[in-house]
N, C-alpha and C positions, 0 to 999 in steps of 0.2 A: 524670387526669394529662394531660400533653400527649398529643396524638394518638398512638396506637400505630401508626398507618400513616404512617411518615415518608416523604416524597416527595423529599427532597433528598439528593444524594450528599455534600453538604458535611459532614453530621454523621456520616457513615458510621463513622468511627473514634472518634466522640465520644458514643456512647450507652452510658454506663457502667452500673455496677451502681446500683441504687437501691432498695431493697427494704423492708421488713418491718414489723413490727408495732410497736405502741406500748403503753404501759402504761396501765391504767385508773386504779388508785389505788396509792399507795405502800404498801410492806409493810416491817415492821420487819426482816425477815431479808434482804431484797434491795435495799432502798433505799440510795442513796448515804449514806455515813456517815463519821465521822471516827474514826480509831483513837486509841490512847493517846498516840501521839507527835504528834497534832494534824493528821496528814495526812488528806486526803480519800480515801476508798475508793469506787471506782465499779465496778459489776458489769457485765460484758459477756457476752452469750450469742451464739453463732454455730453454724453447722452445718459448718464446715470441719474435718472429721476424716477419718481413713483415709489409706491410702497412695496413693490415686489423685487426691487433691486437692492441687495445689501450695500452695494457701493454707493448708493444714493445717500445713505446715512453716514458712511465712512468719509467720503470725499470732503464734505464741509468741515468735519472734525480735523482731518489731516491738514487741510488748508489753513484753518484757524490756528492750529498749533504752529505751522510754519510761519505764518504772518506774525504771530506773537514773538517768535524766536528770531525772526529776521526782519527787523524794522526797515532795513535798507533794501529789501526785495519783497514787495507786496504782490500777492496774487489776487486777481479779480476774475472770479469764476462765473460762467453762465452754463446752465444745464438745459438741454432740450431733448424731448422724448424721441426714441426710436427712429422711425422712418422720416419724421420731420427733421431730425438731425442730419440725416444723409443729404437731404435736399438743401438744408441750410449751409452745410460745410462746402458742398459742391458749388453753390451759388456764390459763396463768399470768396472762394478761390478764383472763380471766373471774374469776379468784380474787383479783385485785388484787395479784399477786405478781411482776409483770414487772420485769426489771432496768433499770438506768439507760440502757443502750445495747444494741441488739440488731440482729442481721441479719434481713432480711425479703425476701420474694419480691415483686418489683415487676412492673410491666407490666400490672396489672389489678386484679381485685376483692379480692385477698388483703389488700392494704394499705389500700385505699380506706375501708373502714368505720372504721378506727382514726384515720384523718386527719379524716374527717367528724365523728367523735364527740369530737374534741378531745383525744385521748389521746397525740398525738404533738407534740413541741415544734417550733414553727416557728422556723427558724434564719436566715431572710432577713436580719434586722437584724444578725446577727453576721458576715455575709460581706462582706469588704472587696474593693475592686477588685483588690488584690494576689492574693487567693485566686482570684478569678474569672479573672484573667489567666493563672493557672497551669493552668487547665482547658483541655481540647481545644476546638477550634472548635465552637460551637453547644451546648456542654455545659450552660451555665447555663440555656438555654432548654429543653433536653431534660428537665431534672429539675424544672422548674416544675410546680406543681399549682395551677391557677387563679390564677396570678400569684405564688404563694408557694412557698418552698423548705423542704423538711422533711428532706432528706438530701443527701449529696454523692456524686459518682460514684466508682466504683472502676475496674471495667473491664466490658466487655460480652462477650456470647457469641452465636454464631450456630451453627445446626445444619446440617450438610451430610452428604454420603455419604462415608464412609471406605472405601477399597478396598485390599485386600492385593494389590499388583501381582504379587508372586511367584506367588500362587495363580491370579490371572487368566492369567498367562503359561503356567502349567502346564496350564490348561484350554483355552488357545487362545482366550480370551474378550477382547473389546474393552471398554475402560472405557466405560460407558453414558452417552450424552448424551440419549437419548430413551427412552420407555417400551418401544418395540419392541426397542431394543438392551439394555435391562435384562432383558427376558424371554429374549432370546437368550443373554445372559451367564449367567442362572440355569440354563438348559438345559445349557450347556456345562460349568458348574461341577458340576452334579449328575452329569453323565455321567463326569466325572473323579473322582467320589467325594468331592467337596468340598462342605461345607455352604455354600450361597450367602450367607446372611445370618444374623446373630445378633440375638436379642431376649431381653432379660431381663424377661419379662412377669410374673414373680412380683411385681415392684414396680409393674407396670401402666403407669407413665408411659413406659417405653421403647417399648412398643407404640403408645402415643398419639403419640409422635414420628413414627412411620411413617405412621399414618393422617392426621395433621394436615398433613404436608408433601404427601402424596398429594392431599388435598382442596384444598390451596392451588394445586397444579399443575393440578388438574382444573377448579376453579371460578374461580381467580384471587383475588387478595387482596381486591379490592373486594367481591366477592360474599360472601366469608368474613366480612368486617367487617359487612356488612349483616345477616348471619345472627346475629351476636353480639347485635345490637340487636333483631332480630325473629326469634326462634327458629323461627317457622313456616317460614322460608326454608331451614332445614336439610332439610326434606322437599321437595327439588327434584331434577330430573334430574341435575344436575352432582354433587350430593353422593351420590346413589344410585350414580352411576357410580364415584365415588371409593371408596365402600364396597365395591362389586363388585370393583374392582381390588385392594383390600386383601385381600379374602377369596380372590380367585383366586390371589394370590401364596401365601397360606397353603396352599390346596388343592394348589398345584403343588409344594409342598415347598421353597419359597424360604427358609423359616426353620427353625431348629433344632427338632427334635422335643421337646427338653427345655425349650422356652421358658417354659412355665407353672411350672416348678420352678426356673428359673434367675433369680437376682437380678441387679440392675444391676451390682454389683461382680463377680459371677461372669461376667457377659457380657463386661465389660472384660478380665477375666483370660483368658477363652477367646479373645477376639480378639487379645490381646497374645501369646498362646501360638501363634497361627497356626491356630486351630481353626475359623475362619470367614472368608469372603472379603469380606464387607461389613457395615457397621454404620452406622445413622443416629444421630449424636450431635453434641453441641456441642463447641466447641474447648477445653473444659476437659479433654478426654481426651488432648490433644496430648502433654502432659508424660509421661503414663504410657506412651504408645505409643513415645516417643523415649527412654525411660529405658534405661540400659545393660542392665538385667535383662530387657528386653522382647525376645522372640524375633523380633519383626517390626520392630525398629528399622531405619529406612532403607528399609523395604519397603512403606510405606503412603503413599498419596496421599489428599488430601481434595479432592473435586470437587463442584460444584453438583449438587443432586439433579436427575435427568433431567426434561426437559420432556415433556409428552404431546402426541402428534400431534393428538389430539382435544380437548385441553384449552385453557383460556383463560388459564392461569397462565404466567408467564415465569420464566426462570432468574434474573432479577435481582430477583425478589420473594423476599425473604429471610425465613426462619423463624428468629426470634430477635431480638436487639437489646433484650432486656428490661432494664429499669432495676432492678437489685437492689443493695442496699447496707445501710447501718446507719442506724438511727433512734434518737432519744432520747425517753425517757419525758417527758411533759409534767409529771410529778410529781417529777422529779429535784430534789434540794435544791441542786444545784450546776450549773445550766445553762451558765454561762460556761465552767467548767472542762471540762464534758462535751463542749461544742462544740469546745473547743480540742483535746481528744483526738480527736474525730471528724475534724477537719480533718487532723490528723497521720496517723491510721490510714488514711483514705481515700486520701490522696496516696501514702503509703509503700506500702500494699498494691497500689495501682493501678500504680505504676511498677515496683516490684520483682516484682509478680505478672506483669506483661507480660513482663519479661525471663525469668521462670521458666516461661512458657508457660501461665499460668493464665487469661489472657483478653486481649482486644484493648484498647488503651489509651484512656483518656478524660482523661488529664492530659498536659501538655506533655512530650514525650519527647526534645526537642532536647538533644543533648549526651550522651544515653545510649549506652552501648556495646551495640548490638543484635547483635553478632557471635555471641552465644550462641543466638539464636533459631533454631529448627528450620525445615525446609522446610514443615512443617505450619503453623507459626505464620505464616510469610510467605504461604503460600497462602491461609490463612483471611483474612488482612488484605487480600489482593488480591480475594478474593470479596466481602468487605465493601465495597470501594471501588466495585463495580459496582452496588450496591443502588439500586433505584428505590423500594422500599417495604419495610417490616418488619412482621411480625406476631409478637408475643412468644408465649411458651409458653401454650397454651390453658388449662391448668389454673390459671394465674394470672390469666387474663382472665375466665374464667367464674366466676359466683358459686360459693361453696365446694361446696354440695350438687350443683350442676349439673356441676362439675368432676369430682366422684367418679362421678357417673352416666355422664359422657362416657367416662372411663377404663374403667368396668365394661362399657359397651356395646361398646367396642373389643375387650375380652377375649372377649366373647361372639361377636363377629364373627370373630375369629381362630380361635376354637374351632369355628366353623360352627354355633353354637347359635341364631343368628338370621340372617335373610336381610338383604341390603342394604336392601331396602324397609322391613323391620321396624326396622332400625337407624335409618334416617332418620326414621321416624314417631316413634320414641321420642326422638330428638334434638330434634324439634320441640316436645317437652314441657318442654324445659329452660327455666330462667328467663332473661329478657333480662339483658344486661350493662348495668348502670347506670353507664356511664362516658362521659366526653367523648371518644368515639372518632372 
């Protein structure tokens, strides 16, 4: 895909979703088909389910509106949660049973094999100047893959540090801007009987977010990108130092003692109940935090993850900006109609989702009433504007097997079962990322 390390601020709000998988061969149960009335039926798979994802509420509404206005093109949608979805879509592709259109994880290796193998429909020829003009600045370039387009943007996400200001005030702690201030805040929060930070490590990727942003602050984005291409570079002093910091935080009691039995959803529930003072997450959590049922509504700020006094990374080097979205099977029997729906879905979900706090916009938002946006949404957008570079979610950049190894190694690091040096030696055994980084 286009380089994952974006160096211009101009596309900061225009790196939308662009994601997922494609189909290998058509299947009689899931391929597009016509029903008795002669209308076309298209199957859609996504992972927007649950109470914490604003898209889970919007998708059925958008599809219902489409179906009511397009009796000749009907959408049959199936939603599956998180990690289960990844397994489901991979299995369906391998078995030749993938749907017409589906959500996928972009920004790296997850999508790349299916594009290269010709399982994804190229949609470049369908995109008119009118469609492109409705995208945000730089968006058409951001979603290109070697000069071709396979998906459309929806919105983008970036990960930062979420802090419960009420708990910080109670502990007399300062919102951290440096690693030293982070350690000081942890000490004060612990002294006040407050859990400093929450991790839902049962699902493993929440712990990965902590290590990855720590490594980016310690080594800097350039060095991280070099290590993706040459894994031997993971075994270097800066990454050992990052692993040491991660393990030191765990040993110091920075994280909840229940982290290995707590899921991502349980982590969000605990944070929204006021049971922890900090959390590293992406801006898809904003809506849940600001929901009327949340005990911390109005009490949370999102700030850039602290910089390190001995680190090479900058606060403007952003974790996120991944391009996730919806792709079309190259075997769909109705490419024109499926692309028509993809255009509608992407723009509707992108604009309505932005207003619902689901993500930062990648479509033209001129004229939209943004008065409903929370302070978290606005703060996330301001952080995004400062960006000098982006690195997307590492488990989407790394090859699939290496991504699993990376998450497992972080869990071992958090548990104290391996040393920082051992962690980096094993990281150096990962496969290189075969992308145009």
